[in-house]
C-alpha positions in Angstrom: -39.7 19.1 53.9 -39.5 15.4 52.7 -42.8 13.7 51.7 -41.6 10.5 53.4 -39.5 10.0 56.5 -37.1 7.2 55.6 -35.8 7.0 59.2 -39.3 6.4 60.5 -39.9 3.8 57.7 -36.9 1.8 59.0 -37.6 2.6 62.7 -34.1 4.1 63.3 -32.7 7.3 64.7 -31.4 10.0 62.3 -27.8 9.4 63.6 -28.0 5.7 63.0 -24.8 4.0 61.8 -24.5 2.2 58.5 -24.6 -1.2 60.3 -27.8 -0.2 62.3 -29.5 0.8 59.0 -28.5 -2.5 57.5 -29.8 -4.5 60.5 -33.1 -2.6 60.6 -33.6 -3.1 56.9 -32.9 -6.8 56.9 -35.3 -7.4 59.9 -38.1 -5.4 58.2 -37.5 -7.0 54.8 -37.9 -10.5 56.3 -41.0 -9.5 58.2 -42.8 -7.8 55.3 -41.7 -9.9 52.4 -44.6 -10.7 50.1 -43.7 -14.4 50.1 -44.3 -14.7 53.8 -47.1 -12.3 54.4 -50.8 -13.2 54.3 -51.9 -9.9 52.8 -49.6 -9.8 49.8 -50.9 -6.4 48.5 -50.2 -4.6 51.7 -46.9 -6.4 52.2 -45.7 -5.6 48.7 -46.3 -1.8 49.3 -44.5 -1.9 52.6 -41.7 -3.9 51.1 -41.2 -1.3 48.4 -41.2 1.5 50.9 -38.6 -0.3 53.0 -36.4 -0.9 50.0 -36.8 2.7 48.9 -35.7 4.0 52.3 -32.8 1.6 52.4 -31.6 2.6 48.9 -31.3 6.2 50.1 -30.0 5.8 53.6 -27.5 3.1 52.8 -25.8 5.4 50.2 -23.8 8.2 52.0 -24.3 10.7 49.1 -28.0 10.1 48.8 -28.4 10.2 52.6 -26.6 13.5 52.8 -28.8 14.9 50.1 -31.9 13.6 51.8 -30.9 15.0 55.2 -30.2 18.4 53.7 -33.0 18.8 51.1 -35.6 16.1 52.0 -35.2 14.4 48.6 -32.7 12.1 46.9 -32.2 11.1 43.3 -33.0 7.6 42.0 -30.2 5.1 42.1 -29.4 2.3 39.8 -31.2 -0.9 40.6 -33.7 -1.4 43.4 -37.4 -0.9 43.2 -38.7 2.0 41.2 -39.9 3.9 44.2 -40.7 7.6 44.0 -38.8 10.4 45.8 -41.4 13.0 46.5 -42.0 15.6 43.8 -38.8 14.8 42.0 -39.8 11.2 41.2 -39.5 11.7 37.5 -36.9 14.5 37.5 -34.1 13.0 35.4 -32.5 16.4 34.5 -32.7 20.1 34.3 -35.2 19.9 31.4 -37.7 17.9 33.4 -37.4 20.3 36.3 -38.0 23.2 33.8 -41.1 21.4 32.6 -42.3 20.9 36.1 -42.3 24.6 36.9 -43.4 26.0 33.5 -46.0 23.3 32.8 -44.8 22.0 29.4 -42.0 20.7 27.2 -39.2 22.9 26.0 -38.9 23.8 22.3 -36.8 21.1 20.6 -36.9 18.8 23.6 -37.2 15.1 22.7 -40.6 13.6 23.0 -41.4 11.0 25.6 -43.8 9.2 23.4 -41.2 6.7 22.1 -40.2 3.4 23.6 -39.1 3.5 27.3 -37.1 0.9 29.2 -38.8 -0.9 32.0 -37.8 -0.3 35.6 -35.2 -2.4 37.4 -36.4 -4.6 40.3 -34.7 -5.7 43.5 -35.2 -9.0 45.3 -33.5 -9.8 48.7 -32.6 -13.4 49.1 -31.2 -15.0 52.3 -29.0 -18.1 52.1 -27.1 -20.2 54.6 -23.3 -20.0 55.0 -23.1 -23.6 53.7 -25.0 -22.6 50.6 -22.6 -19.6 50.1 -19.7 -22.0 50.5 -20.9 -24.6 48.0 -23.1 -22.5 45.7 -26.8 -23.3 45.2 -29.8 -22.7 43.0 -32.9 -21.0 44.6 -36.4 -20.5 43.2 -37.8 -17.1 43.9 -41.3 -15.7 43.4 -42.1 -12.0 42.8 -44.7 -9.7 41.3 -43.8 -7.5 38.4 -45.3 -5.6 35.4 -45.1 -7.8 32.3 -46.0 -7.2 28.8 -49.6 -8.0 28.2 -49.7 -11.3 26.4 -53.0 -10.4 24.6 -52.2 -7.1 23.0 -48.4 -7.7 23.0 -47.9 -4.3 24.7 -49.8 -2.3 22.1 -52.7 -1.5 24.5 -55.3 -2.0 21.8 -57.8 -4.9 21.5 -56.4 -7.5 19.0 -57.8 -6.8 15.6 -58.0 -3.1 16.2 -55.4 -0.3 15.7 -54.4 2.9 17.4 -55.3 6.2 15.9 -53.2 9.4 15.5 -54.3 11.9 18.1 -56.4 14.6 16.3 -55.7 17.2 18.9 -51.9 17.3 18.7 -51.6 15.6 15.2 -49.5 12.9 16.7 -46.8 15.1 18.2 -47.9 14.5 21.8 -47.5 18.2 22.7 -49.6 21.4 22.3 -48.2 24.8 21.6 -49.7 28.1 22.7 -48.4 31.6 21.8 -49.0 34.8 23.9 -47.8 38.3 23.8 -45.8 39.6 26.7 -44.0 42.9 27.4 -40.9 41.1 26.2 -42.4 39.9 23.0 -44.2 36.8 21.9 -43.7 33.7 24.2 -44.5 30.2 22.9 -45.1 27.6 25.6 -45.5 23.8 25.0 -47.4 21.4 27.2 -48.3 17.7 27.0 -51.4 17.0 25.0 -54.3 16.6 27.4 -56.1 14.1 25.1 -53.4 11.5 24.5 -51.2 12.3 27.5 -48.2 12.8 25.3 -48.5 9.5 23.5 -49.3 11.0 20.1 -52.1 8.4 19.5 -55.3 7.3 21.1 -56.8 3.9 21.5 -60.4 3.6 20.5 -60.7 0.0 21.7 -58.5 -0.7 24.7 -57.3 -4.2 25.4 -59.7 -5.7 28.0 -56.9 -7.6 29.7 -54.6 -4.7 30.5 -57.2 -1.8 30.1 -55.0 -0.3 27.4 -51.9 0.0 29.4 -49.9 -2.6 27.5 -48.6 -4.1 30.7 -50.2 -6.0 33.6 -49.0 -7.3 37.0 -48.3 -11.0 37.2 -46.7 -13.4 39.6 -43.5 -15.0 38.4 -41.2 -17.8 39.5 -37.5 -17.8 38.6 -34.5 -20.0 39.4 -31.5 -18.1 40.5 -28.0 -19.7 40.4 -25.9 -18.5 43.3 -22.1 -19.1 42.7 -19.9 -20.5 45.5 -18.0 -17.9 47.5 -20.6 -15.1 47.6 -20.5 -12.8 50.5 -23.2 -10.9 52.5 -24.4 -8.0 50.3 -23.4 -9.6 47.0 -25.5 -8.7 44.0 -26.6 -10.9 41.1 -27.9 -9.2 38.0 -30.4 -11.1 35.9 -30.8 -9.1 32.7 -34.2 -8.4 31.1 -36.1 -9.9 34.0 -37.3 -6.6 35.5 -40.5 -4.8 34.5 -41.6 -4.7 30.9 -40.8 -1.7 28.8 -43.3 0.8 27.6 -44.4 1.1 24.0 -42.0 -1.7 22.9 -39.1 -0.5 25.0 -36.7 -3.1 26.5 -37.4 -4.6 29.9 -35.5 -3.7 33.0 -33.1 -5.9 35.0 -33.7 -7.9 38.1 -31.1 -7.5 40.9 -30.9 -10.2 43.5 -29.2 -9.0 46.7 -27.8 -11.8 48.9 -27.9 -11.9 52.7 -25.9 -14.7 54.6 -27.8 -16.0 57.7 -25.8 -16.2 60.9 -24.3 -19.6 61.6 -24.4 -21.4 64.9 -20.8 -22.5 64.7 -18.8 -20.5 62.1 -18.2 -16.9 61.6 -16.7 -15.3 58.5 -14.4 -12.4 57.5 -14.0 -12.2 53.7 -12.7 -15.6 52.5 -11.5 -16.7 56.0 -13.7 -18.7 58.4 -13.5 -19.1 62.1 -14.6 -21.7 64.7 -14.2 -22.3 68.4 -13.1 -25.8 69.4 -13.2 -27.2 73.0 -10.4 -29.6 74.1 -9.6 -31.3 77.4 -6.8 -30.4 79.8 -4.8 -33.6 79.0 -5.2 -33.0 75.2 -3.9 -29.4 75.6 -1.1 -30.5 77.9 0.1 -33.6 76.1 -0.9 -32.8 72.6 -3.4 -34.8 70.5 -4.8 -35.5 67.1 -8.3 -34.0 67.1 -11.0 -33.4 64.4 -12.4 -29.9 63.9 -15.6 -28.8 62.1 -15.2 -27.0 58.8 -17.7 -26.1 56.0 -16.7 -29.2 54.1 -17.0 -31.5 57.1 -14.8 -32.6 59.9 -11.0 -32.5 59.2 -8.1 -33.8 61.3 -5.8 -31.4 63.0 -2.7 -31.8 65.3 -2.9 -30.1 68.6 0.7 -29.3 69.8 1.7 -30.3 73.4 1.4 -27.3 75.8 -1.3 -25.6 73.8 -2.6 -22.6 75.8 -6.2 -21.5 76.0 -7.1 -19.0 73.3 -4.5 -20.3 70.9 -5.5 -19.9 67.2 -4.5 -22.7 64.8 -4.9 -22.4 61.1 -6.0 -24.8 58.4 -4.7 -23.3 55.3 -6.9 -23.2 52.2 -10.0 -24.6 54.1 -12.0 -21.4 54.3 -14.4 -19.9 51.7 -13.7 -20.2 48.0 -13.3 -17.2 45.8 -16.2 -16.4 43.5 -13.8 -16.6 40.6 -12.6 -20.0 41.9 -8.9 -19.1 41.8 -8.2 -19.5 45.5 -9.6 -20.3 49.0 -9.3 -18.6 52.4 -8.1 -20.2 55.6 -10.0 -21.8 58.4 -9.0 -20.4 61.9 -9.5 -22.6 64.9 -9.6 -21.0 68.4 -8.7 -23.5 71.1 -10.7 -23.5 74.4 -9.4 -25.7 77.3 -12.2 -27.2 79.3 -11.9 -27.4 83.1 -13.8 -30.4 84.4 -16.6 -29.7 86.8 -17.1 -33.3 88.0 -14.4 -35.9 88.6 -14.4 -39.5 89.9 -12.3 -40.6 92.8 -9.4 -41.9 90.6 -9.3 -38.7 88.5 -9.1 -36.6 91.7 -6.3 -38.8 93.1 -4.3 -38.4 89.9 -4.8 -34.7 89.8 -3.8 -34.4 93.5 -0.6 -36.4 92.8 0.1 -34.0 89.9 -0.3 -31.1 92.2 1.9 -32.6 94.9 4.6 -33.3 92.3 4.8 -29.6 91.7 2.8 -29.5 88.6 0.8 -26.5 90.0 3.6 -24.7 91.8 6.5 -24.5 89.3 4.8 -22.1 86.9 3.1 -20.1 89.7 6.4 -19.7 91.7 8.2 -18.5 88.6 5.4 -16.1 87.8 5.5 -14.5 91.3 9.3 -14.4 91.2 9.1 -12.4 88.0 6.6 -10.0 89.6 8.9 -9.5 92.6 11.9 -8.9 90.2 9.9 -6.2 88.4 9.4 -4.2 91.6 12.7 -5.0 93.2 14.9 -1.8 93.4 18.0 -1.9 91.4 
């Protein structure tokens, strides 16, 4: 059974679609983001759990594995959340160690430098910012190298000592006789925890861990043309490495807020524009809203309700800057609800002149023809 119910974490059914998973994740991420919560420690833990659940359920392969076995392997990027008992299981050797309680003969030691974990940050921007590009300042908490001991874990002026119990190897070996012969087992040194050395005078700032949690501010440059779900990688800005290892990366995932006027599909944008009955009938020069401001557009005479006109090259730019999408304008003809006396008289004259009847008569004639026996 799984140690965590990711469906319960996101508040969704087990048969939820990919879009439902995404919507639930975005709503919870906004609600529990550490930057907007009063209790940052609780919010940060909830935020990591939400991201962990989304990382698994949004990936079809991981989701299938989770549904079947209750666990899923760590993916690239995202918060370094655990996945039940297999949190550190990177391969068969680690699973072997888990069951038999020690390292295998000849296995590489873990006491060397280790790369820091990658981090994920979700950033919501407006459609206008996605169109023009922007620079955003974000704040987040991460494990950074201790500035006092420089990651060594020892108080400045002191040094680390070779572990006397394992002689610096980080592992202990034990031999025992079995019916099949002598069996040698290896296990992590209980004194140094596999490090191969001990710290007699731990750094007071980081308590000997070599890293400590800090708040950080960072400016993120968002290029023009990004879409919902785009990812920006900021190298070496994740969590600090262990024992001199390189830091992880920071991945900024972008979400585009819904716009009150425009919708978007890839590089194309869409807008609804109301026009009057005379404008649609006689044709007119009108202005339509776009992401770069109002632009002129010619409305052909006899434009019908629901007609879609196109402004070529006035949609979203490509992230690479080579081309632009189109801007699609859907025309909606407004029917007046209030008219003055003169307007009513003119409309009645139009109706008497046959303006209403010609098209209607021809329509019914076509219906009759369709049902008239040959």
